[in-house]
ZAKEPA-75644 format. One line per field, with one value per atom (N, C-alpha, C): residue in one letter; residue number from 1; chain; y, z, x. Coordinates in steps of 0.02 Angstrom, whole numbers. Last residue first. Example, Ala and Ser with C-alpha at 12.3 -4.5 7.8 and 13.67 -1.06 7.14 Angstrom:
<nodes>
residuo = s/s/s/a/a/a;
num = 2/2/2/1/1/1;
cadena = A/A/A/A/A/A;
c2 = -112/-53/2/-284/-225/-165;
c3 = 354/357/394/390/390/390;
c1 = 642/684/645/660/615/660;
</nodes>
This chain:
<nodes>
residuo = r/r/r/q/q/q/t/t/t/i/i/i/i/i/i/n/n/n/f/f/f/w/w/w/y/y/y/a/a/a/g/g/g/p/p/p/q/q/q/g/g/g/e/e/e/a/a/a/l/l/l/w/w/w/g/g/g/e/e/e/l/l/l/t/t/t/t/t/t/t/t/t/l/l/l/i/i/i/r/r/r/v/v/v/r/r/r/w/w/w/w/w/w/n/n/n/y/y/y/g/g/g/d/d/d/a/a/a/c/c/c/v/v/v/p/p/p/g/g/g/g/g/g/i/i/i/i/i/i/e/e/e/f/f/f/a/a/a/v/v/v/g/g/g/g/g/g/i/i/i/l/l/l/r/r/r/q/q/q/l/l/l/v/v/v/q/q/q/g/g/g/y/y/y/t/t/t/t/t/t/p/p/p/e/e/e/a/a/a/r/r/r/l/l/l/f/f/f/r/r/r/a/a/a/v/v/v/r/r/r/d/d/d/d/d/d/y/y/y/t/t/t/v/v/v/a/a/a/a/a/a/t/t/t/t/t/t/g/g/g/v/v/v/g/g/g/l/l/l/r/r/r/l/l/l/p/p/p/r/r/r/r/r/r/c/c/c/f/f/f/f/f/f;
num = 91/91/91/90/90/90/89/89/89/88/88/88/87/87/87/86/86/86/85/85/85/84/84/84/83/83/83/82/82/82/81/81/81/80/80/80/79/79/79/78/78/78/77/77/77/76/76/76/75/75/75/74/74/74/73/73/73/72/72/72/71/71/71/70/70/70/69/69/69/68/68/68/67/67/67/66/66/66/65/65/65/64/64/64/63/63/63/62/62/62/61/61/61/60/60/60/59/59/59/58/58/58/57/57/57/56/56/56/55/55/55/54/54/54/53/53/53/52/52/52/51/51/51/50/50/50/49/49/49/48/48/48/47/47/47/46/46/46/45/45/45/44/44/44/43/43/43/42/42/42/41/41/41/40/40/40/39/39/39/38/38/38/37/37/37/36/36/36/35/35/35/34/34/34/33/33/33/32/32/32/31/31/31/30/30/30/29/29/29/28/28/28/27/27/27/26/26/26/25/25/25/24/24/24/23/23/23/22/22/22/21/21/21/20/20/20/19/19/19/18/18/18/17/17/17/16/16/16/15/15/15/14/14/14/13/13/13/12/12/12/11/11/11/10/10/10/9/9/9/8/8/8/7/7/7/6/6/6/5/5/5/4/4/4/3/3/3/2/2/2/1/1/1;
cadena = A/A/A/A/A/A/A/A/A/A/A/A/A/A/A/A/A/A/A/A/A/A/A/A/A/A/A/A/A/A/A/A/A/A/A/A/A/A/A/A/A/A/A/A/A/A/A/A/A/A/A/A/A/A/A/A/A/A/A/A/A/A/A/A/A/A/A/A/A/A/A/A/A/A/A/A/A/A/A/A/A/A/A/A/A/A/A/A/A/A/A/A/A/A/A/A/A/A/A/A/A/A/A/A/A/A/A/A/A/A/A/A/A/A/A/A/A/A/A/A/A/A/A/A/A/A/A/A/A/A/A/A/A/A/A/A/A/A/A/A/A/A/A/A/A/A/A/A/A/A/A/A/A/A/A/A/A/A/A/A/A/A/A/A/A/A/A/A/A/A/A/A/A/A/A/A/A/A/A/A/A/A/A/A/A/A/A/A/A/A/A/A/A/A/A/A/A/A/A/A/A/A/A/A/A/A/A/A/A/A/A/A/A/A/A/A/A/A/A/A/A/A/A/A/A/A/A/A/A/A/A/A/A/A/A/A/A/A/A/A/A/A/A/A/A/A/A/A/A/A/A/A/A/A/A/A/A/A/A/A/A/A/A/A/A/A/A/A/A/A/A/A/A;
c2 = 3089/3108/3128/3067/3084/3112/2957/3008/3009/2908/2903/2957/2893/2921/2930/2768/2820/2826/2685/2675/2740/2677/2597/2618/2806/2778/2718/2860/2782/2760/2981/2968/2909/2909/2971/2952/2726/2778/2851/2634/2644/2698/2602/2658/2677/2432/2482/2534/2362/2395/2448/2245/2310/2301/2197/2185/2258/2126/2170/2147/2088/2069/2128/2133/2144/2134/2130/2067/2072/2256/2205/2140/2339/2348/2284/2286/2283/2285/2392/2347/2333/2420/2438/2376/2502/2456/2478/2556/2569/2511/2581/2547/2563/2658/2677/2611/2577/2584/2610/2516/2585/2607/2413/2411/2458/2532/2460/2445/2635/2634/2561/2648/2622/2603/2774/2728/2706/2655/2679/2732/2618/2628/2645/2602/2584/2593/2643/2642/2649/2531/2582/2596/2492/2482/2549/2413/2481/2473/2374/2351/2404/2428/2462/2426/2315/2369/2387/2173/2192/2276/2091/2143/2168/1924/1971/2041/1923/1928/1966/1897/1875/1866/1838/1874/1844/1878/1830/1875/1986/1970/1927/2058/1998/1960/2195/2154/2073/2234/2214/2172/2229/2287/2285/2063/2121/2174/2024/2015/2065/2107/2070/2081/2116/2134/2093/2180/2114/2154/2204/2245/2161/2173/2156/2183/2263/2203/2218/2350/2292/2242/2498/2439/2357/2557/2572/2510/2524/2506/2529/2547/2559/2544/2514/2496/2523/2658/2602/2578/2717/2724/2649/2820/2759/2770/2849/2879/2813/2816/2811/2833/2888/2830/2858/3002/2984/2920/3053/3007/3000/3110/3124/3100/2985/3020/3050/3006/2953/3014/3037/3076/3021/2895/2954/2976/2793/2792/2868/2697/2752/2768/2546/2586/2645;
c3 = 2041/2108/2126/1924/1941/2010/1802/1866/1904/1685/1693/1747/1585/1641/1653/1481/1475/1547/1454/1494/1481/1402/1396/1433/1297/1357/1342/1186/1186/1245/1224/1150/1151/1343/1318/1254/1359/1366/1338/1503/1435/1423/1634/1615/1522/1682/1664/1627/1841/1772/1737/1953/1929/1873/2065/2032/2006/2102/2102/2083/2072/2087/2064/2087/2135/2137/1954/1997/2059/1912/1910/1941/1928/1976/1969/1974/1936/1974/2056/2076/2011/2031/2017/2054/2050/2082/2062/1899/1962/1985/1842/1848/1918/1710/1761/1778/1619/1634/1708/1622/1559/1579/1721/1641/1598/1836/1818/1748/1959/1894/1886/2032/2046/1967/2089/2030/2059/2189/2142/2119/2235/2230/2167/2159/2229/2253/2048/2057/2149/1986/2008/2049/1805/1860/1920/1663/1709/1776/1499/1569/1603/1380/1418/1471/1302/1290/1344/1408/1351/1341/1483/1500/1428/1579/1515/1510/1733/1698/1625/1792/1829/1777/1748/1715/1766/1843/1838/1806/1784/1835/1802/1689/1707/1761/1679/1646/1639/1865/1814/1758/1991/1941/1901/1998/2014/1964/1943/2011/2036/1827/1846/1916/1674/1756/1771/1511/1583/1634/1359/1409/1469/1183/1259/1304/1040/1084/1138/955/955/996/976/923/925/1057/981/939/1205/1163/1090/1370/1302/1276/1531/1476/1405/1612/1572/1523/1795/1726/1700/1948/1907/1832/2088/2021/1974/2221/2196/2123/2217/2234/2228/2056/2153/2154/1941/1969/2037/1827/1885/1919/1744/1744/1810/1779/1793/1757/1673/1728/1708/1603/1595/1659/1667/1672/1655/1609/1622/1608/1683/1614/1667;
c1 = 1000/1010/1071/892/956/953/809/806/862/856/797/775/1015/976/902/1049/1022/989/1202/1151/1112/1338/1291/1224/1395/1379/1333/1490/1454/1444/1515/1504/1466/1635/1621/1578/1592/1647/1612/1532/1547/1594/1512/1465/1470/1497/1526/1478/1414/1394/1435/1387/1431/1415/1252/1322/1338/1088/1160/1222/923/976/1050/784/827/907/718/746/767/689/639/655/809/734/678/970/917/844/1059/1017/962/1253/1190/1143/1394/1364/1300/1484/1450/1410/1641/1604/1559/1741/1708/1656/1872/1811/1797/2006/1985/1908/1996/2016/1982/1917/1943/1945/1861/1893/1931/1707/1756/1781/1570/1610/1680/1481/1521/1540/1303/1374/1410/1188/1191/1245/1057/1143/1145/962/976/1051/895/937/935/803/802/850/838/831/852/849/800/789/941/913/867/1000/978/940/1117/1074/1072/1162/1165/1115/1220/1167/1178/1356/1292/1237/1507/1457/1393/1649/1603/1535/1777/1725/1684/1851/1854/1816/1823/1797/1796/1763/1811/1788/1701/1700/1761/1608/1656/1667/1502/1525/1558/1408/1464/1470/1320/1310/1364/1343/1356/1335/1262/1312/1292/1253/1227/1274/1275/1305/1275/1229/1186/1227/1261/1308/1291/1190/1169/1216/1110/1159/1150/1060/1046/1124/973/1032/1008/924/914/964/931/942/919/921/895/916/1002/984/970/1050/977/946/1207/1169/1085/1221/1242/1188/1345/1283/1286/1406/1383/1343/1525/1472/1444/1706/1643/1583/1842/1804/1724/1898/1893/1849/2061/1986/1963/2183/2150/2083/2245/2215/2188;
</nodes>
């Protein structure tokens, strides 16, 4: 699959899950849509970028750590015009 240019994010960037389509996002064990779901993420859940990006299944995936639980996994960034998180602080 083709991935668009990833967002320009660095390790240490913090962001929060967002969605306008009312579909929850998933934190996955691997950077793929087939990866085991570790956690269902609702809007407003904050996280820190700790790695990535990795291109898989047409998405750019970022390794993230959920700030309230320290749970780590992979989160897709979405697509231009429909990104799945808002940046809080950028590095």
